N, CA, C and O atoms as a DFTB+ gen file, in Angstrom:
460 C
 N C O
     1  1     -75.794      93.538      60.878
     2  2     -76.301      93.217      62.056
     3  2     -75.392      94.201      62.626
     4  3     -74.239      93.997      62.244
     5  1     -75.542      95.461      63.616
     6  2     -75.237      96.491      64.329
     7  2     -74.644      95.777      65.575
     8  3     -75.213      94.743      65.927
     9  1     -73.509      96.229      66.320
    10  2     -73.134      95.451      67.541
    11  2     -73.912      95.366      68.288
    12  3     -73.637      94.574      69.190
    13  1     -75.187      96.023      68.380
    14  2     -76.190      96.236      69.517
    15  2     -77.334      95.464      69.069
    16  3     -78.356      95.297      69.734
    17  1     -77.086      94.948      67.770
    18  2     -78.344      94.161      67.719
    19  2     -77.963      92.751      67.949
    20  3     -76.786      92.399      67.865
    21  1     -79.138      91.748      68.299
    22  2     -78.741      90.329      68.877
    23  2     -79.527      89.547      66.928
    24  3     -79.786      90.055      65.837
    25  1     -79.596      88.180      67.516
    26  2     -80.184      87.664      66.319
    27  2     -81.505      88.072      66.608
    28  3     -82.121      88.626      65.697
    29  1     -82.075      87.902      67.725
    30  2     -83.393      88.047      67.948
    31  2     -84.239      89.396      67.587
    32  3     -85.422      89.492      67.261
    33  1     -83.109      90.544      67.774
    34  2     -83.659      91.705      67.439
    35  2     -83.466      92.433      66.105
    36  3     -83.723      93.621      65.905
    37  1     -82.854      91.332      64.997
    38  2     -82.511      92.014      63.899
    39  2     -83.382      91.171      62.952
    40  3     -83.057      90.105      62.431
    41  1     -85.009      92.099      62.767
    42  2     -85.737      91.471      62.020
    43  2     -85.057      90.787      60.804
    44  3     -84.912      89.571      60.935
    45  1     -84.586      91.369      59.578
    46  2     -84.101      90.518      58.404
    47  2     -82.871      89.516      58.406
    48  3     -82.481      89.024      57.347
    49  1     -82.388      89.284      59.380
    50  2     -81.745      88.296      59.577
    51  2     -82.824      87.382      60.550
    52  3     -82.921      86.231      60.123
    53  1     -83.233      87.516      61.151
    54  2     -84.431      86.336      62.081
    55  2     -85.253      85.748      60.634
    56  3     -85.143      84.609      60.180
    57  1     -86.048      86.806      60.100
    58  2     -86.587      86.093      59.178
    59  2     -86.108      85.340      58.380
    60  3     -86.839      84.507      57.844
    61  1     -84.606      85.420      58.036
    62  2     -84.013      84.579      56.658
    63  2     -83.771      83.548      57.665
    64  3     -84.039      82.480      57.116
    65  1     -83.309      83.293      59.148
    66  2     -83.400      82.180      59.427
    67  2     -84.927      81.227      59.909
    68  3     -85.055      80.028      60.159
    69  1     -85.828      82.238      59.900
    70  2     -87.311      81.453      60.126
    71  2     -87.755      80.856      58.983
    72  3     -88.429      79.829      58.907
    73  1     -87.208      81.776      57.798
    74  2     -87.730      80.600      56.550
    75  2     -87.004      79.513      56.195
    76  3     -87.417      78.591      55.492
    77  1     -85.706      79.632      56.770
    78  2     -84.670      78.432      56.733
    79  2     -84.965      77.016      57.449
    80  3     -84.768      75.867      57.052
    81  1     -85.533      77.536      58.699
    82  2     -86.163      76.538      59.667
    83  2     -87.557      76.347      58.837
    84  3     -87.783      75.138      58.863
    85  1     -88.320      76.842      58.301
    86  2     -89.572      76.382      57.737
    87  2     -89.071      75.121      56.682
    88  3     -89.626      74.022      56.683
    89  1     -88.238      75.379      56.027
    90  2     -88.061      74.274      54.869
    91  2     -87.212      73.308      55.984
    92  3     -87.568      72.150      55.763
    93  1     -86.255      73.338      57.063
    94  2     -86.194      72.327      57.183
    95  2     -87.611      71.420      57.940
    96  3     -87.732      70.234      57.634
    97  1     -88.348      71.880      58.644
    98  2     -89.404      71.795      59.110
    99  2     -90.177      70.638      58.762
   100  3     -90.507      69.627      59.382
   101  1     -90.494      71.313      56.917
   102  2     -91.024      70.620      56.008
   103  2     -90.395      69.130      55.489
   104  3     -91.052      68.321      54.834
   105  1     -89.182      68.962      55.858
   106  2     -88.235      67.516      55.302
   107  2     -88.344      67.179      56.689
   108  3     -87.728      66.113      56.654
   109  1     -88.760      67.349      58.147
   110  2     -88.501      66.752      59.188
   111  2     -89.725      66.237      59.518
   112  3     -90.390      66.669      60.460
   113  1     -90.179      65.045      58.566
   114  2     -90.893      64.109      58.781
   115  2     -90.849      62.933      58.228
   116  3     -90.701      62.996      57.007
   117  1     -90.934      61.682      58.743
   118  2     -90.081      60.285      57.903
   119  2     -91.148      60.222      56.288
   120  3     -90.706      60.031      55.155
   121  1     -92.159      60.380      56.561
   122  2     -92.845      60.412      55.166
   123  2     -92.703      61.506      53.971
   124  3     -92.715      61.125      52.800
   125  1     -92.539      63.194      54.389
   126  2     -91.861      63.552      53.717
   127  2     -90.554      63.426      52.966
   128  3     -90.396      63.580      51.754
   129  1     -89.682      63.136      53.830
   130  2     -88.478      62.622      53.288
   131  2     -88.426      61.977      52.257
   132  3     -87.864      62.354      51.229
   133  1     -89.177      60.617      52.461
   134  2     -89.304      59.336      51.762
   135  2     -90.002      59.881      50.240
   136  3     -89.740      59.486      49.104
   137  1     -90.824      60.765      50.619
   138  2     -91.711      61.040      48.982
   139  2     -90.039      61.967      48.559
   140  3     -89.335      61.490      47.669
   141  1     -89.751      62.795      49.034
   142  2     -88.734      63.459      48.341
   143  2     -87.710      62.821      47.524
   144  3     -87.286      63.125      46.409
   145  1     -87.317      61.600      48.538
   146  2     -86.397      60.856      47.844
   147  2     -87.059      60.340      46.944
   148  3     -86.329      60.328      45.953
   149  1     -87.901      59.957      46.736
   150  2     -88.398      58.464      45.829
   151  2     -88.657      59.842      44.286
   152  3     -88.605      59.539      43.094
   153  1     -88.868      60.995      44.735
   154  2     -89.055      62.139      43.525
   155  2     -87.790      62.055      43.192
   156  3     -87.574      61.626      42.059
   157  1     -87.022      62.295      43.745
   158  2     -85.729      62.548      43.273
   159  2     -84.587      61.267      42.510
   160  3     -83.595      61.361      41.788
   161  1     -85.303      60.162      43.084
   162  2     -84.724      58.839      42.499
   163  2     -85.298      58.631      41.172
   164  3     -84.570      58.377      40.213
   165  1     -86.575      58.727      41.068
   166  2     -87.629      58.414      40.313
   167  2     -88.400      59.766      39.039
   168  3     -89.026      59.542      38.003
   169  1     -88.111      60.793      39.518
   170  2     -88.960      61.965      38.870
   171  2     -90.543      61.976      39.139
   172  3     -91.125      61.473      40.100
   173  1     -90.926      62.463      38.384
   174  2     -91.954      63.022      38.689
   175  2     -93.102      61.798      39.429
   176  3     -92.747      60.644      39.669
   177  1     -93.832      62.076      39.577
   178  2     -94.725      61.333      40.063
   179  2     -95.909      61.492      40.434
   180  3     -95.923      62.615      40.938
   181  1     -97.486      60.808      40.529
   182  2     -98.881      61.309      40.293
   183  2     -98.918      60.917      42.238
   184  3     -98.215      60.447      43.133
   185  1    -100.155      61.463      42.008
   186  2    -100.287      61.195      43.605
   187  2    -100.851      59.950      44.582
   188  3    -100.918      59.562      45.748
   189  1    -101.252      59.583      43.009
   190  2    -101.902      57.878      43.337
   191  2    -100.542      57.179      43.715
   192  3    -100.387      56.545      44.759
   193  1     -99.498      57.377      42.677
   194  2     -98.325      56.325      43.094
   195  2     -97.438      56.614      44.291
   196  3     -96.802      55.661      44.741
   197  1     -97.305      57.861      44.894
   198  2     -96.977      58.441      46.221
   199  2     -97.839      57.707      47.099
   200  3     -97.303      56.959      47.917
   201  1     -99.150      57.806      47.062
   202  2     -99.993      57.432      48.211
   203  2     -99.905      55.806      48.188
   204  3    -100.249      55.191      49.197
   205  1     -99.441      55.108      47.027
   206  2     -99.353      53.572      47.338
   207  2     -97.934      53.003      47.558
   208  3     -97.710      51.809      47.753
   209  1     -97.031      53.939      47.509
   210  2     -95.705      53.834      47.971
   211  2     -95.291      54.055      49.518
   212  3     -94.516      53.580      50.349
   213  1     -96.261      55.050      49.406
   214  2     -96.455      55.348      51.164
   215  2     -97.167      54.625      52.201
   216  3     -96.913      54.451      53.393
   217  1     -98.433      54.123      51.212
   218  2     -99.069      53.385      52.477
   219  2     -99.783      53.744      53.168
   220  3    -100.133      52.958      54.049
   221  1    -100.397      55.160      53.139
   222  2    -101.416      55.960      53.738
   223  2    -102.412      56.314      52.804
   224  3    -102.345      56.006      51.614
   225  1    -103.535      57.093      53.427
   226  2    -104.772      57.777      51.994
   227  2    -104.153      58.716      51.848
   228  3    -103.223      59.243      52.459
   229  1    -105.158      59.109      50.285
   230  2    -104.647      60.179      49.996
   231  2    -104.569      61.667      50.447
   232  3    -103.751      62.535      50.141
   233  1    -105.657      61.713      51.263
   234  2    -105.499      63.166      52.029
   235  2    -104.431      63.144      52.806
   236  3    -103.714      64.137      52.689
   237  1    -103.958      62.035      53.845
   238  2    -102.452      62.471      54.417
   239  2    -101.370      62.624      53.458
   240  3    -100.680      63.640      53.540
   241  1    -101.133      61.788      52.590
   242  2    -100.239      62.196      51.240
   243  2    -100.371      63.532      50.684
   244  3     -99.437      64.328      50.787
   245  1    -101.556      63.868      50.052
   246  2    -101.369      65.407      49.829
   247  2    -101.481      66.515      50.683
   248  3    -101.256      67.649      50.261
   249  1    -101.794      66.299      51.799
   250  2    -101.438      67.090      53.233
   251  2     -99.942      67.299      53.168
   252  3     -99.516      68.382      52.768
   253  1     -99.216      66.449      53.490
   254  2     -97.515      66.092      53.096
   255  2     -97.120      67.038      52.103
   256  3     -96.607      68.129      52.351
   257  1     -97.389      66.559      50.913
   258  2     -97.395      67.123      49.664
   259  2     -97.544      68.503      49.234
   260  3     -96.823      69.135      48.462
   261  1     -98.732      68.923      49.937
   262  2     -98.957      70.644      50.103
   263  2     -98.239      71.230      50.911
   264  3     -98.124      72.454      50.846
   265  1     -97.630      70.539      51.801
   266  2     -96.651      71.219      52.992
   267  2     -95.275      71.494      52.287
   268  3     -94.434      72.361      52.526
   269  1     -95.298      70.619      51.464
   270  2     -93.640      70.635      50.635
   271  2     -93.739      71.475      49.804
   272  3     -92.833      72.248      49.494
   273  1     -95.073      71.441      49.225
   274  2     -95.122      72.473      47.921
   275  2     -94.877      74.263      48.463
   276  3     -94.210      75.258      48.180
   277  1     -95.791      73.852      49.283
   278  2     -95.729      75.851      50.383
   279  2     -94.485      75.861      50.501
   280  3     -93.962      76.874      50.036
   281  1     -93.485      74.774      51.156
   282  2     -92.215      75.497      51.499
   283  2     -91.175      75.491      49.753
   284  3     -89.947      75.454      49.833
   285  1     -91.601      75.516      48.882
   286  2     -91.009      75.125      47.682
   287  2     -90.088      74.287      47.441
   288  3     -89.037      74.538      46.850
   289  1     -90.533      72.915      48.021
   290  2     -89.751      71.496      47.895
   291  2     -90.093      71.154      46.446
   292  3     -89.175      71.096      45.628
   293  1     -91.535      70.891      46.022
   294  2     -91.884      70.347      45.211
   295  2     -92.932      71.638      44.037
   296  3     -93.571      72.659      44.290
   297  1     -92.682      71.008      42.986
   298  2     -93.806      71.456      42.371
   299  2     -94.804      70.611      41.777
   300  3     -94.734      69.386      41.878
   301  1     -95.877      71.291      41.068
   302  2     -97.401      70.532      40.999
   303  2     -97.714      70.743      39.615
   304  3     -97.775      71.895      39.187
   305  1     -97.927      69.722      38.843
   306  2     -98.640      69.851      37.432
   307  2     -99.720      68.759      37.310
   308  3     -99.641      67.562      37.586
   309  1    -100.544      69.336      36.921
   310  2    -101.908      68.785      36.516
   311  2    -102.377      68.228      34.972
   312  3    -102.896      68.955      34.125
   313  1    -102.109      66.927      34.814
   314  2    -102.344      66.245      33.540
   315  2    -103.872      65.528      33.697
   316  3    -104.119      64.660      34.533
   317  1    -104.706      65.990      32.862
   318  2    -106.255      65.603      32.708
   319  2    -106.624      65.894      34.380
   320  3    -106.563      66.984      34.950
   321  1    -107.076      64.401      35.048
   322  2    -107.137      64.304      36.168
   323  2    -106.366      63.927      37.300
   324  3    -106.782      63.810      38.453
   325  1    -104.883      63.695      36.765
   326  2    -103.882      63.611      37.891
   327  2    -103.085      64.744      37.987
   328  3    -102.909      65.542      37.066
   329  1    -102.639      64.811      39.012
   330  2    -101.706      65.805      39.721
   331  2    -100.065      65.033      40.149
   332  3     -99.883      64.150      40.987
   333  1     -98.834      65.827      39.105
   334  2     -97.734      65.139      39.189
   335  2     -97.166      65.959      39.942
   336  3     -97.235      67.158      39.672
   337  1     -96.417      65.472      41.153
   338  2     -95.372      66.192      41.409
   339  2     -93.827      66.037      41.325
   340  3     -93.413      64.933      40.972
   341  1     -92.947      66.993      41.602
   342  2     -91.720      66.811      41.296
   343  2     -90.966      67.968      42.031
   344  3     -91.355      69.083      42.378
   345  1     -89.597      67.250      42.171
   346  2     -88.556      68.171      42.935
   347  2     -88.508      69.536      42.170
   348  3     -88.910      69.438      41.010
   349  1     -88.161      70.622      42.504
   350  2     -88.008      72.011      42.311
   351  2     -86.569      72.371      41.803
   352  3     -86.209      72.797      40.706
   353  1     -85.871      72.079      42.907
   354  2     -84.654      72.159      42.947
   355  2     -83.304      70.992      43.071
   356  3     -82.782      70.568      44.102
   357  1     -83.074      70.765      42.076
   358  2     -81.948      69.393      42.046
   359  2     -81.158      69.237      43.357
   360  3     -80.970      68.164      43.931
   361  1     -80.715      70.459      43.763
   362  2     -79.665      70.456      45.033
   363  2     -80.476      69.901      45.978
   364  3     -79.825      69.756      47.013
   365  1     -81.657      69.506      46.100
   366  2     -82.231      68.920      47.313
   367  2     -81.721      67.434      47.697
   368  3     -81.737      66.853      48.782
   369  1     -81.270      67.030      46.448
   370  2     -80.402      65.579      45.904
   371  2     -79.243      65.756      46.840
   372  3     -79.108      64.813      47.620
   373  1     -78.524      66.561      46.937
   374  2     -77.374      67.124      47.786
   375  2     -77.582      66.710      49.165
   376  3     -77.200      65.718      49.784
   377  1     -78.349      67.815      49.520
   378  2     -78.854      67.665      50.827
   379  2     -79.337      66.429      51.666
   380  3     -79.331      66.279      52.888
   381  1     -79.876      65.353      50.388
   382  2     -80.360      63.873      51.116
   383  2     -78.706      63.116      51.083
   384  3     -78.289      62.366      51.965
   385  1     -78.163      63.408      50.212
   386  2     -76.910      62.322      50.524
   387  2     -76.277      62.901      51.722
   388  3     -76.070      62.224      52.729
   389  1     -75.829      64.703      51.576
   390  2     -75.661      64.851      52.705
   391  2     -76.124      64.256      54.040
   392  3     -75.306      64.138      54.953
   393  1     -77.769      63.768      54.237
   394  2     -77.884      63.294      55.800
   395  2     -77.659      62.107      55.698
   396  3     -77.368      61.528      56.744
   397  1     -77.704      61.343      54.483
   398  2     -77.338      59.916      54.368
   399  2     -75.583      59.868      54.935
   400  3     -75.216      58.891      55.586
   401  1     -74.873      60.688      54.703
   402  2     -73.716      60.619      54.983
   403  2     -73.263      60.650      56.302
   404  3     -72.355      59.931      56.719
   405  1     -74.170      61.863      57.288
   406  2     -74.177      62.000      58.743
   407  2     -74.871      60.734      59.476
   408  3     -74.452      60.321      60.557
   409  1     -76.098      60.084      58.716
   410  2     -76.235      59.144      59.086
   411  2     -75.297      58.091      59.343
   412  3     -74.857      57.802      60.455
   413  1     -74.984      57.479      58.152
   414  2     -73.805      56.186      57.976
   415  2     -72.665      56.624      58.750
   416  3     -71.974      55.709      59.197
   417  1     -72.286      57.865      59.028
   418  2     -70.674      58.136      60.319
   419  2     -71.616      58.330      61.275
   420  3     -70.744      58.037      62.093
   421  1     -72.679      58.571      62.036
   422  2     -73.047      58.441      63.196
   423  2     -73.056      56.598      63.301
   424  3     -72.156      56.095      63.973
   425  1     -73.580      56.124      62.955
   426  2     -73.822      54.381      62.632
   427  2     -72.257      53.943      62.831
   428  3     -72.116      53.375      63.914
   429  1     -71.160      54.041      62.153
   430  2     -69.727      53.870      62.197
   431  2     -68.875      54.538      63.849
   432  3     -67.922      54.212      64.556
   433  1     -69.597      55.273      63.831
   434  2     -69.103      55.921      65.111
   435  2     -69.870      55.210      66.628
   436  3     -69.317      55.412      67.709
   437  1     -70.711      54.676      66.579
   438  2     -71.519      53.855      67.297
   439  2     -71.072      52.416      67.702
   440  3     -70.948      51.825      68.775
   441  1     -70.848      52.047      66.157
   442  2     -70.123      50.496      65.936
   443  2     -68.829      51.173      66.648
   444  3     -68.813      50.658      67.765
   445  1     -68.157      51.729      66.588
   446  2     -66.799      51.669      66.917
   447  2     -66.577      51.724      69.009
   448  3     -65.650      51.437      69.767
   449  1     -68.159      52.312      69.222
   450  2     -67.978      52.548      70.713
   451  2     -68.607      51.123      71.657
   452  3     -68.959      50.976      72.827
   453  1     -68.491      49.878      69.991
   454  2     -69.125      48.831      70.450
   455  2     -68.185      47.896      70.594
   456  3     -68.481      46.845      71.161
   457  1     -66.761      48.139      70.055
   458  2     -65.494      47.195      69.694
   459  2     -64.899      47.407      70.483
   460  3     -63.796      46.870      70.587
């Protein structure tokens, strides 16, 4: 980035951060985080399993999975009439663990305030 360019006027730089924001937006929903966590812990799952686990209708779960797939977080494999989803990249597990650490730290900080 040139000195006269800002983040907003440097198209390649901005495009990179917009793409990253898209991935974070895909994760920024409790249902999608839950599904990613389940895929990380239990491996590939069919849509019917995820639908049962989430407790929502199949169209809602399918929309969530489509968004995760669009952002490259999950991949789909069709076996007969069933569609199975799995995490594309194991590093997502590290990100989830980091989020859990932040949550735990925040809880500890708030407990200290109450003491």
